[in-house]
C-alpha positions in Angstrom: 47.8 117.1 54.4 48.6 113.6 52.9 48.2 110.7 55.7 50.3 107.2 54.7 49.7 104.3 57.4 52.1 101.4 56.8 52.1 97.8 58.1 55.7 96.6 57.7 57.6 93.8 58.9 61.7 93.2 58.7 63.7 91.6 55.4 67.1 91.0 54.6 65.9 92.7 51.0 67.4 95.7 50.5 63.9 98.3 50.0 62.9 101.9 49.5 61.3 101.2 53.1 63.6 101.5 55.8 64.8 102.4 59.4 67.6 103.9 61.3 68.4 102.7 64.7 67.1 106.0 65.6 64.1 105.5 64.5 63.3 102.6 65.9 65.3 103.3 69.4 62.1 103.5 71.2 61.9 100.0 71.0 65.2 98.2 72.0 64.1 94.9 72.7 63.2 95.3 68.6 66.7 96.4 67.8 68.1 93.6 70.2 65.9 90.7 68.1 66.8 92.0 64.4 70.1 93.3 65.2 71.6 90.6 62.9 69.8 92.1 60.2 70.8 95.5 59.8 72.8 96.9 56.8 75.1 99.9 56.7 73.2 102.3 54.3 75.2 105.7 53.8 77.1 105.5 56.9 74.2 104.0 59.1 72.8 101.0 60.2 69.4 100.5 58.3 66.8 97.9 58.9 64.7 97.0 55.9 61.0 96.3 55.8 58.4 94.8 53.3 55.6 96.1 53.7 51.8 94.0 54.8 49.7 96.4 54.4 49.7 100.0 53.1 46.5 102.8 53.2 46.3 106.5 52.0 43.9 108.5 53.4 40.1 107.3 55.1 40.8 108.4 58.9 38.8 111.0 61.2 39.9 114.1 62.1 40.1 113.0 65.6 43.3 110.3 64.4 46.2 113.2 64.2 45.2 113.6 67.5 45.4 110.3 68.9 48.5 109.2 66.8 51.8 111.1 66.4 53.5 111.2 63.1 56.6 109.5 61.9 56.5 107.4 64.8 57.2 103.4 64.7 54.0 101.4 67.0 54.9 98.4 67.9 51.9 96.7 69.4 48.9 95.4 68.1 46.5 97.5 70.8 47.5 101.0 68.2 46.7 99.4 65.1 43.2 98.0 66.9 43.1 101.7 68.6 43.4 103.3 64.4 40.9 101.3 63.3 38.3 103.0 65.7 38.9 106.5 63.6 38.6 104.6 60.2 36.0 107.1 58.4 32.8 104.9 57.9 32.4 103.8 54.3 35.5 105.3 52.8 36.9 103.1 49.9 40.2 103.3 51.3 38.9 101.9 54.6 37.7 98.5 53.6 40.6 96.4 54.0 42.2 97.9 57.1 40.7 94.8 59.5 42.4 92.4 57.0 45.9 94.3 56.2 46.5 95.3 59.6 45.2 94.1 62.2 44.1 90.5 61.4 48.3 90.1 60.0 49.9 92.2 62.8 52.2 89.8 65.0 53.6 91.5 67.7 57.7 91.6 68.1 57.9 91.7 64.3 55.2 94.3 62.8 55.4 98.1 63.1 52.7 100.3 62.3 54.0 103.4 60.7 51.9 106.6 60.3 53.1 109.6 58.6 51.5 112.6 57.5 
């Protein structure tokens, strides 16, 4: 099982990182705020993102019970909660606070987890 943690923000550039309206549907206010930035791709409206932070692995096994796979999290409290599950002294976790917590802006940032 691979684990990828991403901190992303909307961009007008067409990048590989993107979400559909459906994937963002848990936060209608976010969709409304960035509606002007959605673009059509393969018959769907998508919003492109650029990466502000990325981490592969480095989380305790309990992390998987506390979070959902492939769900965008829009609030900083979730990023702060995720920090509690970092494996101690794991090299992938050393920059988590800088790349995820310190630069997370509610209303703009998305914390996204996939495994």
